[in-house]
Every structure is written in C-alpha cells, then in structure tokens.
VMD Tcl script that draws the C-alpha trace (Angstrom):
set ca {
  {0.04 -0.07 -0.17}
  {2.86 2.36 0.70}
  {4.14 1.37 -2.61}
  {0.96 2.72 -4.36}
  {0.25 5.76 -2.19}
  {4.03 7.00 -2.88}
  {3.28 6.49 -6.62}
  {0.22 8.15 -6.55}
  {1.53 11.19 -4.56}
  {4.48 11.44 -7.10}
  {2.03 11.50 -9.98}
  {0.05 14.18 -8.28}
  {1.88 17.43 -9.55}
  {1.27 16.28 -13.10}
  {-2.53 15.89 -12.25}
  {-3.00 19.42 -13.22}
  {-1.61 18.93 -16.58}
  {-4.30 18.49 -19.21}
  {-5.15 18.58 -22.83}
  {-8.62 19.98 -23.28}
  {-9.04 19.37 -19.47}
  {-8.33 15.75 -20.29}
  {-5.78 14.29 -17.81}
  {-3.51 11.50 -18.67}
  {-2.64 10.89 -14.74}
  {-6.43 10.19 -14.18}
  {-6.39 7.58 -17.12}
  {-3.16 6.16 -15.55}
  {-4.86 5.83 -12.12}
  {-8.24 4.25 -13.17}
  {-5.97 1.48 -15.36}
  {-3.94 0.72 -12.30}
  {-7.54 -0.05 -10.34}
  {-8.86 -1.96 -12.85}
  {-5.30 -3.92 -13.26}
  {-5.03 -4.75 -9.40}
  {-8.98 -5.58 -9.10}
  {-8.16 -8.24 -11.95}
  {-5.01 -9.60 -10.46}
  {-5.88 -9.36 -7.00}
  {-9.78 -9.21 -6.77}
  {-11.59 -7.19 -4.40}
  {-8.85 -6.75 -1.99}
  {-6.64 -5.47 -4.71}
  {-9.27 -3.04 -6.19}
  {-10.15 -1.66 -3.18}
  {-6.39 -1.17 -2.08}
  {-5.59 0.49 -5.50}
  {-9.02 2.51 -5.04}
  {-8.06 3.81 -1.73}
  {-4.30 4.98 -2.65}
  {-5.86 6.69 -5.69}
  {-8.39 8.53 -3.60}
  {-6.05 9.35 -0.97}
  {-3.77 10.91 -3.51}
  {-6.77 12.85 -5.03}
  {-7.82 13.93 -1.98}
  {-4.51 15.04 -0.98}
  {-4.07 17.45 -3.93}
  {-7.79 19.27 -2.77}
  {-9.47 17.92 -5.83}
  {-12.77 16.23 -6.58}
  {-13.04 15.40 -2.87}
  {-16.26 13.48 -3.26}
  {-14.86 11.58 -6.37}
  {-12.00 10.38 -4.29}
  {-14.02 8.47 -2.24}
  {-15.71 7.04 -5.69}
  {-12.35 5.61 -6.41}
  {-12.25 3.36 -3.69}
  {-15.59 2.02 -4.07}
  {-15.41 1.21 -7.56}
  {-12.14 -0.44 -7.06}
  {-14.25 -2.81 -4.59}
  {-16.58 -3.31 -7.19}
  {-14.30 -3.99 -10.37}
  {-12.56 -6.45 -8.35}
  {-15.21 -8.43 -7.24}
  {-16.74 -8.27 -10.73}
  {-13.39 -9.27 -12.38}
  {-13.81 -13.09 -10.69}
  {-16.54 -13.22 -13.26}
  {-15.76 -11.41 -16.39}
  {-13.71 -8.41 -17.31}
  {-16.24 -6.74 -18.87}
  {-18.45 -6.93 -16.12}
  {-15.42 -5.33 -14.19}
  {-15.02 -2.71 -16.46}
  {-18.60 -1.79 -16.72}
  {-18.93 -1.84 -12.90}
  {-16.18 0.48 -12.59}
  {-17.64 3.04 -15.14}
  {-21.09 2.91 -13.39}
  {-19.46 3.68 -10.17}
  {-17.42 6.37 -11.48}
  {-20.55 7.81 -13.09}
  {-22.61 7.83 -10.23}
  {-20.14 9.63 -7.91}
  {-19.55 12.38 -10.83}
  {-22.79 12.88 -11.22}
  {-23.06 13.69 -7.35}
  {-19.88 15.83 -7.50}
  {-21.25 17.85 -10.40}
  {-18.17 19.43 -11.63}
  {-16.42 19.67 -14.88}
  {-13.36 17.80 -13.36}
  {-15.83 15.32 -12.30}
  {-17.33 14.72 -15.64}
  {-13.90 14.59 -17.75}
  {-12.94 11.74 -14.89}
  {-15.93 9.62 -16.68}
  {-13.99 9.73 -19.74}
  {-10.63 9.33 -18.22}
  {-12.02 6.06 -16.94}
  {-13.55 5.12 -20.18}
  {-10.22 5.38 -21.85}
  {-8.76 3.26 -19.18}
  {-11.42 0.58 -19.53}
  {-10.90 0.51 -23.19}
  {-7.11 -0.21 -22.86}
  {-7.95 -2.61 -20.12}
  {-10.18 -4.84 -22.49}
  {-8.12 -4.79 -25.32}
  {-5.13 -5.98 -23.52}
  {-5.19 -10.22 -24.02}
  {-5.64 -12.36 -21.32}
  {-2.18 -13.94 -21.74}
  {-1.10 -10.46 -20.43}
  {-2.77 -10.60 -17.39}
  {-1.59 -14.02 -16.78}
  {2.03 -13.33 -17.19}
  {1.59 -10.27 -14.67}
  {0.13 -12.99 -12.22}
  {2.42 -15.48 -12.71}
  {5.33 -12.97 -12.12}
  {4.50 -10.70 -9.82}
  {1.07 -11.40 -8.17}
  {1.06 -14.87 -7.13}
  {1.07 -14.72 -3.27}
  {4.02 -16.37 -1.57}
  {3.85 -19.93 -1.97}
  {4.20 -21.66 1.19}
  {6.09 -25.26 1.07}
  {4.16 -27.87 3.20}
  {5.88 -31.24 3.64}
  {4.64 -33.90 6.45}
  {7.16 -35.69 8.40}
  {5.31 -38.38 7.02}
  {6.41 -37.81 3.57}
  {10.29 -37.21 4.61}
  {9.96 -40.52 6.59}
  {8.32 -42.32 3.22}
  {11.17 -40.95 1.10}
  {14.15 -42.31 3.34}
  {12.35 -45.55 3.29}
  {12.30 -45.72 -0.47}
  {15.85 -44.82 -0.57}
  {17.06 -47.19 1.83}
  {14.79 -50.02 -0.13}
  {16.48 -48.92 -3.48}
  {20.07 -49.20 -2.22}
  {19.32 -52.47 -0.66}
  {17.74 -53.84 -3.67}
  {21.08 -52.42 -5.80}
  {22.86 -54.51 -3.39}
  {21.29 -57.51 -4.12}
  {21.46 -57.07 -7.57}
  {25.16 -56.34 -7.51}
  {25.66 -59.64 -5.50}
  {23.98 -61.82 -8.21}
  {26.54 -60.07 -10.54}
  {29.31 -60.90 -8.38}
  {28.75 -64.29 -8.33}
  {28.32 -64.96 -12.00}
  {31.52 -63.31 -12.64}
  {33.09 -65.61 -9.70}
  {31.87 -68.66 -11.45}
  {32.57 -67.54 -14.97}
  {36.39 -69.05 -14.70}
  {35.08 -72.52 -13.78}
  {33.94 -73.29 -17.35}
  {37.58 -73.63 -18.81}
  {38.77 -75.37 -15.72}
  {35.81 -77.94 -16.45}
  {36.77 -78.45 -19.83}
  {40.50 -79.26 -18.87}
  {39.26 -81.48 -16.25}
  {36.79 -83.53 -18.83}
  {39.69 -83.82 -21.41}
  {41.55 -85.46 -18.66}
  {38.70 -87.65 -17.54}
  {38.53 -89.00 -21.07}
  {42.11 -89.67 -21.52}
  {42.20 -91.56 -18.31}
  {39.65 -93.71 -18.76}
  {40.66 -94.96 -22.27}
  {44.14 -95.61 -20.65}
  {42.47 -97.46 -17.96}
  {40.70 -99.80 -19.96}
  {43.69 -100.29 -22.48}
  {45.13 -103.93 -22.43}
  {48.61 -102.73 -23.07}
  {48.83 -99.57 -20.75}
  {51.84 -101.47 -19.02}
  {53.96 -101.12 -22.07}
  {53.03 -97.38 -22.90}
  {55.61 -94.46 -21.80}
  {54.55 -92.39 -18.95}
  {53.95 -89.16 -20.86}
  {51.17 -91.06 -22.95}
  {49.54 -92.60 -19.71}
  {49.85 -89.36 -17.85}
  {49.48 -86.31 -20.20}
  {51.23 -82.92 -19.11}
  {49.34 -79.58 -18.24}
  {50.78 -78.18 -21.57}
  {49.15 -81.12 -23.76}
  {45.83 -80.89 -22.00}
  {45.52 -77.17 -22.67}
  {46.84 -77.53 -26.27}
  {43.69 -79.78 -26.94}
  {41.56 -77.57 -24.79}
  {42.44 -74.61 -27.22}
  {42.14 -76.84 -30.42}
  {38.30 -78.13 -29.08}
  {37.26 -74.20 -28.66}
  {38.51 -73.36 -31.82}
  {37.40 -76.10 -34.02}
  {35.22 -78.22 -32.09}
  {36.69 -81.41 -33.35}
  {40.39 -82.79 -32.62}
  {42.69 -83.95 -35.62}
  {46.15 -85.77 -35.27}
  {47.90 -82.42 -35.24}
  {46.30 -81.45 -31.84}
  {48.12 -84.00 -29.88}
  {52.18 -84.39 -29.08}
  {54.27 -85.14 -31.90}
  {54.33 -89.00 -32.74}
  {51.38 -89.47 -30.27}
  {49.21 -91.56 -33.23}
  {51.98 -93.89 -33.63}
  {53.03 -94.57 -30.16}
  {49.29 -94.64 -28.63}
  {47.59 -98.09 -29.60}
  {44.24 -96.65 -28.81}
  {44.60 -92.96 -30.40}
  {41.55 -93.45 -32.38}
  {39.60 -94.10 -29.49}
  {41.08 -91.64 -27.60}
  {40.09 -88.78 -30.22}
  {36.43 -90.15 -30.03}
  {36.25 -90.31 -26.69}
  {37.42 -86.69 -25.95}
  {35.52 -85.27 -29.01}
  {32.38 -86.53 -27.32}
  {33.18 -85.52 -24.23}
  {33.47 -82.38 -25.48}
  {30.09 -82.50 -27.11}
  {28.75 -83.31 -23.50}
  {30.42 -80.31 -22.10}
  {29.45 -78.05 -24.50}
  {25.55 -79.01 -24.16}
  {25.89 -78.48 -20.21}
  {27.52 -75.33 -20.92}
  {24.47 -74.28 -23.44}
  {21.86 -75.28 -20.64}
  {24.15 -73.52 -18.07}
  {24.14 -70.24 -20.48}
  {20.52 -70.49 -20.25}
  {20.50 -70.66 -16.58}
  {23.19 -67.64 -16.64}
  {20.92 -65.69 -18.67}
  {18.07 -65.93 -16.44}
  {20.34 -65.12 -13.60}
  {21.13 -61.98 -15.40}
  {17.59 -60.94 -16.36}
  {17.04 -61.56 -12.28}
  {19.58 -59.20 -11.78}
  {18.15 -56.40 -14.06}
  {14.76 -56.73 -12.70}
  {16.16 -55.95 -9.28}
  {18.08 -52.93 -10.75}
  {14.66 -52.02 -12.46}
  {12.72 -52.36 -8.77}
  {15.55 -50.47 -7.53}
  {15.33 -47.72 -9.99}
  {11.36 -47.50 -9.49}
  {11.81 -47.08 -5.76}
  {14.26 -44.15 -6.57}
  {12.07 -42.68 -9.06}
  {9.14 -42.90 -6.56}
  {11.30 -41.48 -3.55}
  {12.44 -38.12 -6.12}
  {8.68 -37.73 -6.76}
  {7.92 -37.46 -3.03}
  {10.87 -35.71 -2.34}
  {10.41 -32.95 -5.26}
  {9.25 -29.49 -3.66}
  {5.74 -28.81 -4.45}
  {4.80 -25.11 -3.48}
  {1.28 -25.12 -1.98}
  {-0.62 -22.26 -2.07}
  {-3.65 -21.90 0.39}
  {-5.10 -18.57 -0.75}
  {-5.38 -19.59 -4.45}
  {-7.10 -22.99 -3.19}
  {-9.36 -20.82 -0.92}
  {-10.33 -18.90 -4.28}
  {-10.75 -21.94 -6.39}
  {-13.03 -23.68 -3.46}
  {-15.16 -20.48 -3.23}
  {-15.33 -20.25 -7.27}
  {-16.28 -23.83 -7.42}
  {-18.94 -23.51 -4.71}
  {-20.49 -20.62 -6.46}
  {-20.75 -22.54 -9.56}
  {-22.80 -24.87 -7.79}
  {-20.38 -27.76 -7.00}
  {-19.98 -29.88 -3.68}
  {-16.10 -29.44 -3.11}
  {-14.74 -32.35 -1.45}
  {-11.28 -31.06 -1.62}
  {-8.92 -28.55 -3.37}
  {-5.05 -28.16 -3.58}
  {-3.26 -25.28 -5.76}
  {0.66 -25.63 -6.01}
  {3.52 -25.15 -8.43}
  {5.09 -28.29 -9.55}
  {8.64 -29.24 -9.94}
  {8.91 -27.46 -12.95}
  {7.34 -24.34 -11.58}
  {4.07 -24.62 -13.32}
  {0.80 -24.02 -11.58}
  {-1.82 -27.19 -11.02}
  {-5.12 -27.24 -9.23}
  {-6.88 -30.43 -8.37}
  {-10.41 -29.98 -7.41}
  {-12.12 -33.13 -6.09}
  {-16.24 -32.81 -6.29}
  {-19.01 -34.85 -6.08}
  {-20.52 -35.55 -9.42}
  {-21.40 -32.70 -11.21}
  {-24.90 -31.94 -12.96}
  {-25.20 -33.22 -16.76}
  {-25.43 -30.04 -18.21}
  {-22.42 -28.69 -16.06}
  {-20.38 -26.43 -18.21}
  {-16.72 -27.45 -17.86}
  {-15.35 -24.79 -20.31}
  {-17.12 -21.60 -18.72}
  {-15.89 -22.88 -15.10}
  {-12.43 -23.09 -16.59}
  {-12.68 -19.31 -17.64}
  {-14.01 -18.00 -14.79}
  {-11.38 -20.13 -12.36}
  {-8.61 -18.60 -14.65}
  {-10.32 -15.48 -13.77}
  {-10.31 -15.85 -10.01}
  {-6.72 -17.19 -9.71}
  {-5.34 -14.82 -12.32}
  {-3.67 -17.88 -14.11}
  {-4.87 -19.09 -17.84}
  {-5.90 -22.61 -17.41}
  {-6.53 -25.42 -20.09}
  {-9.32 -27.33 -19.92}
  {-9.21 -30.09 -17.05}
  {-8.29 -33.77 -17.18}
  {-11.13 -35.40 -15.49}
  {-10.73 -38.52 -13.28}
  {-14.32 -40.18 -12.80}
  {-14.62 -42.40 -9.48}
  {-18.13 -42.76 -9.63}
  {-19.75 -40.73 -7.11}
  {-16.96 -38.36 -7.32}
  {-14.55 -36.96 -9.61}
  {-11.49 -34.72 -9.64}
  {-10.55 -32.05 -11.85}
  {-6.86 -31.88 -12.92}
  {-6.36 -27.93 -13.89}
  {-3.05 -27.31 -15.47}
  {-1.53 -23.85 -16.45}
  {-2.18 -23.23 -20.21}
  {0.10 -24.57 -22.52}
  {1.96 -22.23 -24.81}
  {2.49 -24.99 -27.59}
  {0.16 -27.47 -29.10}
  {1.02 -30.48 -31.50}
  {-0.79 -32.41 -34.55}
  {0.30 -36.10 -34.95}
  {-0.57 -37.90 -37.97}
  {0.71 -41.32 -38.99}
  {0.62 -43.84 -41.74}
  {1.77 -47.36 -42.40}
  {1.94 -49.89 -45.08}
  {3.11 -53.37 -44.72}
  {6.00 -55.22 -46.62}
  {3.40 -57.11 -49.24}
  {0.27 -54.68 -48.53}
  {-1.45 -57.91 -47.28}
  {-0.05 -58.82 -44.06}
  {-0.12 -57.00 -40.71}
  {2.73 -54.37 -40.57}
  {5.61 -54.95 -38.27}
  {5.35 -51.38 -36.79}
  {3.64 -49.75 -34.07}
  {3.36 -46.36 -32.64}
  {1.84 -44.60 -29.64}
  {1.15 -41.01 -28.91}
  {-0.12 -39.36 -25.82}
  {0.39 -36.59 -23.24}
  {1.45 -36.98 -19.78}
  {0.69 -35.06 -16.72}
  {3.39 -32.50 -16.78}
  {2.66 -31.51 -20.11}
  {4.93 -33.16 -22.10}
  {3.52 -34.72 -25.33}
  {5.31 -38.12 -26.04}
  {5.43 -40.05 -29.45}
  {6.96 -43.65 -29.55}
  {7.38 -45.55 -32.50}
  {8.91 -49.25 -32.63}
  {10.25 -51.46 -35.38}
  {9.98 -55.24 -34.80}
  {12.51 -57.77 -36.37}
  {11.72 -58.55 -39.80}
  {8.12 -58.55 -41.17}
  {4.11 -59.60 -40.47}
  {2.59 -60.85 -37.23}
  {5.58 -61.80 -35.37}
  {7.51 -58.65 -35.75}
  {4.06 -56.57 -35.21}
  {3.90 -58.50 -31.99}
  {7.62 -57.30 -30.70}
  {6.74 -53.70 -31.78}
  {3.55 -53.68 -30.24}
  {4.72 -55.21 -26.84}
  {7.73 -52.80 -26.78}
  {5.56 -49.99 -27.50}
  {2.98 -50.25 -25.30}
  {4.95 -51.52 -22.29}
  {7.38 -48.56 -22.71}
  {4.42 -46.17 -22.99}
  {2.43 -47.72 -19.89}
  {5.21 -47.31 -17.82}
  {6.25 -43.76 -18.75}
  {2.23 -42.51 -18.31}
  {2.63 -44.04 -14.92}
  {5.35 -41.57 -14.12}
  {8.30 -43.49 -14.58}
  {11.42 -41.92 -16.36}
  {12.59 -43.09 -19.92}
  {15.84 -44.43 -18.35}
  {13.82 -46.53 -15.97}
  {11.38 -47.65 -18.34}
  {13.85 -48.62 -21.16}
  {15.58 -51.83 -19.25}
  {12.14 -52.78 -18.16}
  {10.94 -53.45 -21.71}
  {14.47 -54.80 -22.91}
  {13.95 -57.60 -20.16}
  {10.58 -58.04 -21.27}
  {11.70 -59.00 -24.91}
  {14.53 -61.00 -23.81}
  {12.18 -63.46 -21.85}
  {9.28 -63.13 -24.41}
  {10.39 -66.50 -25.96}
  {13.55 -68.68 -26.76}
  {14.11 -67.54 -29.89}
  {15.57 -64.02 -30.73}
  {13.25 -61.51 -30.20}
  {14.07 -57.76 -30.51}
  {12.42 -54.35 -31.48}
  {13.87 -50.71 -31.92}
  {12.19 -47.76 -29.86}
  {12.47 -44.34 -31.32}
  {10.84 -41.81 -28.44}
  {10.23 -37.83 -28.88}
  {8.88 -35.91 -25.98}
  {8.04 -32.48 -26.91}
  {7.37 -30.19 -23.56}
  {4.57 -28.04 -24.48}
  {5.61 -25.29 -22.14}
  {8.98 -24.43 -23.46}
  {9.27 -26.21 -26.90}
  {12.28 -28.34 -25.73}
  {12.09 -31.47 -27.38}
  {14.24 -34.83 -26.32}
  {15.24 -37.45 -29.01}
  {15.81 -40.79 -27.59}
  {16.64 -43.85 -29.94}
  {17.11 -47.39 -28.79}
  {18.38 -48.89 -32.37}
  {15.46 -46.68 -34.41}
  {15.96 -45.10 -37.74}
  {17.14 -41.65 -38.60}
  {14.34 -38.78 -38.25}
  {14.07 -35.53 -39.85}
  {13.67 -31.82 -38.38}
  {12.09 -29.06 -40.16}
  {12.97 -25.84 -38.13}
  {12.29 -22.80 -39.58}
  {13.51 -22.81 -43.21}
  {15.67 -25.51 -42.69}
  {15.70 -29.31 -42.61}
  {18.36 -31.44 -40.58}
  {18.58 -35.33 -40.22}
  {19.06 -36.89 -36.70}
  {20.92 -40.22 -36.79}
  {21.71 -41.57 -33.59}
  {23.84 -44.59 -33.46}
  {22.21 -47.08 -30.92}
  {21.30 -50.67 -30.38}
  {17.80 -52.37 -30.66}
  {15.96 -53.74 -27.15}
  {15.86 -57.51 -26.90}
  {19.39 -58.20 -27.68}
  {21.54 -57.49 -24.91}
  {21.19 -56.86 -21.01}
  {22.91 -53.70 -20.93}
  {20.91 -51.30 -22.95}
  {20.73 -47.35 -23.24}
  {19.14 -44.60 -25.01}
  {21.12 -42.42 -27.63}
  {19.98 -39.15 -27.01}
  {19.77 -35.45 -28.56}
  {17.61 -32.31 -27.65}
  {16.20 -29.13 -29.43}
  {14.59 -26.02 -28.85}
  {11.58 -26.33 -31.50}
  {9.25 -23.34 -32.10}
  {5.68 -22.93 -33.32}
  {5.44 -24.14 -37.37}
  {8.29 -26.77 -36.95}
  {7.77 -30.37 -38.22}
  {9.40 -33.30 -36.66}
  {9.28 -36.77 -39.10}
  {9.90 -40.00 -37.57}
  {10.18 -43.25 -39.85}
  {11.05 -47.15 -39.57}
  {13.98 -48.10 -41.41}
  {11.70 -49.50 -44.36}
  {11.31 -45.80 -45.67}
  {15.28 -45.05 -45.78}
  {17.41 -45.91 -48.86}
  {20.91 -45.10 -50.13}
  {19.89 -41.69 -50.61}
  {17.52 -39.88 -48.31}
  {17.86 -36.40 -49.77}
  {14.54 -36.67 -51.10}
  {13.04 -36.78 -47.77}
  {14.62 -33.74 -46.66}
  {13.53 -31.81 -50.00}
  {10.08 -32.64 -49.79}
  {9.80 -31.98 -46.23}
  {11.32 -28.51 -46.90}
  {8.81 -27.68 -49.28}
  {5.62 -29.59 -47.33}
  {2.96 -26.88 -46.95}
  {1.88 -27.25 -43.47}
  {-1.59 -26.12 -44.51}
  {-2.12 -29.57 -45.04}
  {-2.49 -32.00 -42.31}
  {0.25 -34.14 -40.49}
  {-1.68 -37.44 -41.68}
  {-1.23 -36.40 -45.13}
  {2.55 -35.74 -44.88}
  {2.93 -39.29 -43.46}
  {0.94 -40.97 -46.26}
  {2.78 -38.76 -48.95}
  {6.29 -39.73 -47.54}
  {5.32 -43.44 -47.30}
  {3.58 -43.79 -50.73}
  {6.62 -42.17 -52.18}
  {9.09 -44.23 -50.62}
  {7.29 -47.32 -52.00}
  {7.31 -45.90 -55.38}
  {10.89 -45.47 -55.22}
  {11.39 -49.11 -54.14}
  {9.38 -50.62 -57.22}
  {10.94 -54.09 -58.13}
  {12.93 -54.09 -55.15}
  {12.50 -56.18 -51.62}
  {10.37 -53.93 -49.46}
  {10.12 -53.76 -45.51}
  {7.37 -52.75 -43.53}
  {6.95 -48.79 -43.51}
  {5.72 -46.47 -41.18}
  {6.25 -42.62 -40.74}
  {4.88 -40.04 -38.10}
  {4.89 -36.53 -38.69}
  {4.25 -34.19 -35.34}
  {3.61 -30.50 -36.13}
  {4.71 -28.48 -33.10}
  {1.77 -25.12 -33.03}
  {1.92 -22.40 -30.97}
  {-1.55 -21.66 -28.90}
  {-2.92 -18.43 -29.83}
}
mol new
graphics top color blue
foreach p $ca { graphics top sphere $p radius 0.5 }
foreach p [lrange $ca 0 end-1] q [lrange $ca 1 end] { graphics top cylinder $p $q radius 0.2 }
display resetview
C-alpha cells in the first residue's frame, strides 16, 4: 500500500496538466485500479482505489470522487472474478454515479478518463494478465511437507539401495563362477584320457607321457576344441598317434566328452541368462523405488490462498467441493486438483475453467477429469504455450499382412507430448507382436510416471524373456515439452528422423542398439528447442534407402496447411514408388507439427 500511495503522490503534481481538461494521470489511476482488481480481486481493487482516492484527496481536488475511486475498486475487483467486461462496466458505472453527485467539470471528465482506461484494459489480451499474475502477483507459496513424507522418502531410498546391493551380489557371483568353465573343460579332457588308458590292455607297455599327459598337452587340446570343435592328429603331441595303441578311441572319447560339455554349457548359459535377467529386474525395481522417492522429495509449493479462491469459485458454480489443492509443480507450473461430487449433467466445464482462470489470475487449460463414480477430480494445469498435431501412416511389406511397426502418442501429466515408434524384427505378425509389446509396455511405464531411462531396461527385459527365439524391436521416442518447446529425441536402434526448423531441414541419426538383444541397454539422446511451425518426421527403416535427400527436400517444401496425416502418407507412398521391383520392408511414418497456441 505504501508503494502505491507513494507512486500516486509523486504523480499528483502532473494531474493538473491536461489536454482540453483531459488528464493522462487520471487515465493511469483508473487503469491501475482495474489492473489490481483483475490480479488481486476485491482486495486489490479496493487497495488501489483507496490509494488513488487518498492521492486525489491530498491534492484538494475531486473530494467526493476520491471516495468513489475506493468503491469502484472494490466493485471492479469482485466483478473481475466473473468477467473482465463486467468489471469495466462496474468501474465506469460507479465513477459515473460519484461524478454525477459531485457535479463538476473535473468529475465529468473523470468519466471520460475512466472510459479510456477501460478500453485499454479490455483490449489487452488475457495472456498479458496471466503473465503479470504468474510473475508478480501470486502470493508467496508456502511449501508444506509432512514428516510422513520425509520418512517415506527415506524408506524408499533405503529399499532402493538394498535392492541395488542384491543385484550387485548376483552379478558378483556370476563373475566369480565364470572362470570355472575353462577348468571344467580341462577336467573333462583329462577324465576321458584316463578312462581310455585304464581300459587299455597294453597300458603297461606305454610310456609315462602317454598315460599321464602334461598340463601343456591338455591346454593345447582344450584350445583346439574351443577353436575347431573337433580334434585332429596335429592337436596331439608329436608322434602320439604312432605311440598310442588306442589313438582313434582316445580322439573319439575326447570329442564326445567335449560335445557333452558344450551341451551342459548351453543349458548353463540359459541359467546364467535368467540369473542376469533377474539381476536386471532387481535393478529395475531399485530404479522404480528411486523414481518414486524423487517424486515424493520434489518440492511442491502449495498455495492456500489460491486453493481458497478455487474452493469459493467452485461453490459459486454449484459444485459440492470435497477437497481442493493448488500448487506449483517441480517445473514451477500452476496445478489445481479439485475433487467434487459428481456435477450435474449440463455442467459447463469450459465456462467454469474460464471463471477459475479469472479468479486465480492464471490462464488454465481444460481439466483432465478422473471419474470415480460418485465423485470426480478435475485436474487443471496452466495453459500450455504449444500444441501438437500428430499424423501417422503405415504400409506392410506386401500390402497384405499386418505391419510390423507400431506407434503410440500421448500427453503426460507434466505437460509433455510423447510419441513412441517401434519397428519389430522382420515383417508380419511376429514383428507386429514385438513392436506392439515394446511400444505399449514402454508407453504405459512412462505414463505411470517412470522416467525414460527407468522404463527402457524393463521393456528390454520383457523382450529378452518373451520367447526362446531371438526377439528384438527398436524404440524411437520424441518428447515435446508443451510449455517451453524443448524436445528430447531418444533412440534405441531406431532409424534416422528429420526436423524442419524454420527454413532448414536436418537429419537426426543416432547410433544405438535395439532392445531385446543385450542386457545392458541405453538410449542415444539429443535435444533441440523447437517453435511453432516446426515439423518432426519419425520413420521406420523401411522408408530409408541409399539416398535420403529426397525426404529432406520434400519436407522443406511441404505446406503446413496440409495435415500431418497427409505428410506421413505422402512420405510412405513416395518411398514405396522409389522401391518398385525391389524387396520391401514394412514402412511407417509419423509426422508431428509443433503449433503455438493463440
């Protein structure tokens, strides 16, 4: 109040300067009252009106109208919660009544000054007021975090560390047992050798080096078997074949023992693989717990004043409020969660959203509604700066079978739009199963709140254990932050993509491995800042060829008046025409338009 009053007093010397008795300072005073009424409702309007009234009163002018400024501030502040047009009408009406009572030329001119201020007030876009509200007006958020939340965070972190240690223990055991394989092979060779010698009737006449082979001989035979899987005369000591009466039997027994060893090694490899996957699952569980702990530990700035405003606005709109919370999320964006009894069937959600935006001073998007039978939760988020249009088109390898590519596109609770494209190995139904499993599982994990790096190894393990045959799929992920335009590109074995930013087009190639092959897997990542009018083009490798310059050229010349679906269809059909008479793979293109919300 002191700041406003000081500013008003400093402006008063200029109040007497007029053009045709019309004062610019009077327009400024009126606009300040309207502005604070919009940003701070009744309290703000009244405060501004009182300060203006005191300033005018101290100047010795318009004594009765000085009271009218305070009343008009209160009125326009209360009406601004409903509609800014009503606020302006109420303000002019109150000033007009007071001016008529005062009945002086200055008072009548105050009506004109108020009209000019109201015109400016109405012409300014809602985004202007939202920006002011977000930067200067929101009450200081009070961070509330209960002791239970702190305890839960610590417990989750402790559990995550314990499971990580268990996973490391499994890996350590595997590494310790690995060298035993080589020892077992040498033992098997020596056992077969001794068995042949023990059953030989002429063993008493054999030389000692034939009956009891040296470690060097055993190692040489083991290396030969590992490299060639079969033994020949050259793999035994010099002149051994002529000196040993049972050479052929010796060679056959060792070869048979080696085949048995390889079979057992294969079975053990399956066990080792399952143990490795179990270790990976332990790591994934630890990562999930850590992600949840981080969510609990994230600072949320709860705002009791905004919650009360939302509560009152909902009640005035005829809603039975069960609970209401307003806070800034970890990205500093306003969120409102309003739980109410099931509203009437003709309840206008759009109108209520506009009213709530007016009341809070923050432009809100239409809510996501979580229906729970007798009650529902309206989850409001701050209006996003960007939107997206997504279009996709696919063709199978022979235009008959099912396509082996699969894509998902969705928006998460943090205001990010995520698109996932997966290409299964080969073509047809088997590839379709692999790609659908990879994309759906990964998408569901991300939608549940897990990070991309946490969801990836879980999807990888699922493909590894899916069947005994090799089963793999690529993952191509694009994540657009609809508040900032920041776009993250993540690829696991995926084909190159293309980006049109303003007037230039660039290819995005990131070397990486698909999921379902190795236990250790990670994304290849890149980041870009995109704006309205930019285009992202994702595709499976069936579209790409030896020369892909045509894609960049077509994307550069593409008219964005046409839909994203048309672009995807055009790219796929053009690629098919270029591959006439050649073997063809499944083809899928996904086009993403970045659009700036008005």
